[in-house]
Steps between C-alpha positions, in 0.01 A plus 500: 500500500139590581323778313533851637278596794361848548565466872688258722415532869748356750320397820136395546421688822226768515705752297592252224150354474335838459758620246464183292119507504482869409732446202294199394182711511672734253539203263872456562695174501616444859719246680525475878812344655476342847784315673263297721282218372196700613391855420443784743852576620579563866160670542315167471771253605677652801391860560172688490247218458657250747558762772150650470343153496704403806376816670139403427560149635660646814204733563249220446665217695609719793156663529694826524222734383253370757714488815363838611150349491549139612805546724877466462486117514271474195653296212355319199778238521682424822839387368580685178789351298705623205329224297161662572624827357675338201185303407299814433790676328563213255130491406495872415834485312375216279180688416684823423744319268208339314323836460819672376586224253147509358517878461835489317382216276178685418706797384723286272817573694776250434661365819874430497635314804862566593754758615519805271821686418580771247710413195473854365241779488244298300583137586421306817635155577273268701676211673330200663573132563453425130756755382501860374302684235547858382193714428476838329274788602439862399427590863612329822356554847677396820267404786719255690406620849710451811624239744571534874827683564771301676768600748827330599401578862189277473569141382163383362471124566135435412433350845526755777641796301277584204400774257146590390506242215548219754239588764262219406785249509530536878422154638355620831346823619773653721419616853735797469618674187744773397405708195773721355365788292214739572396554139170381353592129485655489848209682664236290320659175620547646849125557517416152370727310738401710802130433420585129523641550849867501399715737711662719234798733533514744207839661427512811280794737449280807440336697785148400390320246284382568143631855472314570173160464671314755715659526845171493695393179327837333565490611864160327527646185343805509728278534807291207378812285441633569849156420636529164318825429692734587212837631619630773269871574483515823297824680412675163526715317247587131485874431517484121462261205522589152623318172541556346844562125563144461632358634168403845630628820341683796655519843335792708626424871468756776445390648835634179661149371577414137428157386382411130510218317321395165358518644147618813318342659192731731305289757312734790426422615147488321169742471208413537132510179293753623245797265541411269210376771261847588363410870501856587398422368150260793449689759705247518785625522859313423820581654839637317806148371583443369148260780404487613138467877439214606267335824383134600557390266216703212652761503222855402587793679334426274198173652364326174399595315821267571793508399869204491738390367839714426805821486294484882461454557876248688716208462554523127410126439523330236283221746414747769389711245310193405294443864410866553412483197269192636325651848452837365377329269252292790368808719456688220321239516224460878487182524707523827696132494605554258789567723799561420864531728803744369764355753745182293507661160554360334812724322750385185678707359787359173627595530863254402774308728504563593137607846384408676178556855382500733203629852443720705732588438865481770767881510510525566123237775507667668798831490310328658196329773711154393387217621730320177580264364761401145592177320578514168683246222555559204732364154419392466863253787448353340187233231537673273244825527695327370814324224304830385349679525831764738361548773756855601399422638154488862394459698178665837447417745223751780433351796314594854396381758755396756235338304218427169680666289225597151619880477532532154653314213664671278757335194655600236753256219573355189342370565147721810463630407154142465367362803686774723358364481147206725590745775593709423192200550269405831662859626478538392137185692405609813685245457778488698823434418863140618454434199273523267799274723711228503233521131402283231658693180581346162571450436872667326672821509292860602555451746211312717748844590637536742208191695607597504869859607413367774269278645774792479742721690257240768425447555871871577533503765225158656571635647823731722296262594218 
């Protein structure tokens, strides 16, 4: 039996890494358990990093951002293959793994490779090809993440019917594709494949895409998708999926429609990785989607066992998972000084064009009877927008009519996830709309959108003052 650890972290994704490193900085003895041979979890291996790298490769090779300048036939590479996309992805994955391993090593975190399962409230068994070892810890943190959800209606075969983990294993770029699920993952891949010229049919059972985002922004995205020849089947549910003798796929909808494509991507939700944990041994239960309930400090019903990241559910963002890991690690060792405000968490959705937002949506503020007004700036009116060839983008500031406090910032357009942080900083420091009016921004930059949107908003309220 190994000596007692102060903290055992199960899962080396963003949440687990940050929790382990924070504990190490406090001088604690930490072990990090990872079932794969490489660190980083789904974030580096199959999720965030691969999909965002693939998006970058798609934008570059297809010449997407410059078609409005050089014409619709402009391309950097004429015949783009899945191998072209995978090449860039594998390069980035390898680098990220190296960086993460170096960081964990530098912080004296002991890596344990294998599948973790609870023996009791203070003992974790780690099983790998060489056998099993039991380790003891005063605190345990679960950061096992999620895997793509499966459905008996959709027989994943790894060839023509795939989930998001298998996208880069497609041998050929399909000419037509069915994507089931209009959540973040489904919409991101819809954008990528349509930018490559694939005719995509997107099937979503809700009446609109990405219901947690601002409606105006999603309407702009939906218009852009339809303009890119994406067929959207909203309010539709898949009844069954079958592979035809010629290798194509047919999705039979409950409305009796049939949708045919060369390939189908099933992206309806994700399931918590809890099956191997043996949670029953410590009296913890997960819900039907494998999510573990926690309190505001990320404690489970067992006070010294914490859970963070995607395995606890929404918002399932790598950035938020990191913060949850840091806060949970601090609480495990009695540090109450580390504070985090979920109201100021930014959201980045890497569609094409990308979407990013912070704070409240118009729908939420209307529901709460908050007197707000909006100011909007369009990329096409900003010199940098014309230079970059992005004429679809817009930035919307929502502010309080009376005191001009910033209540939300919503952006669609290239660079949105970077641009958002200006608004985030102003909100976090209690800034008002007037800050953007009085601030000089570099010219030409997309940041100018803040000033233009602020003037637009003030013009709307000045008529009533």
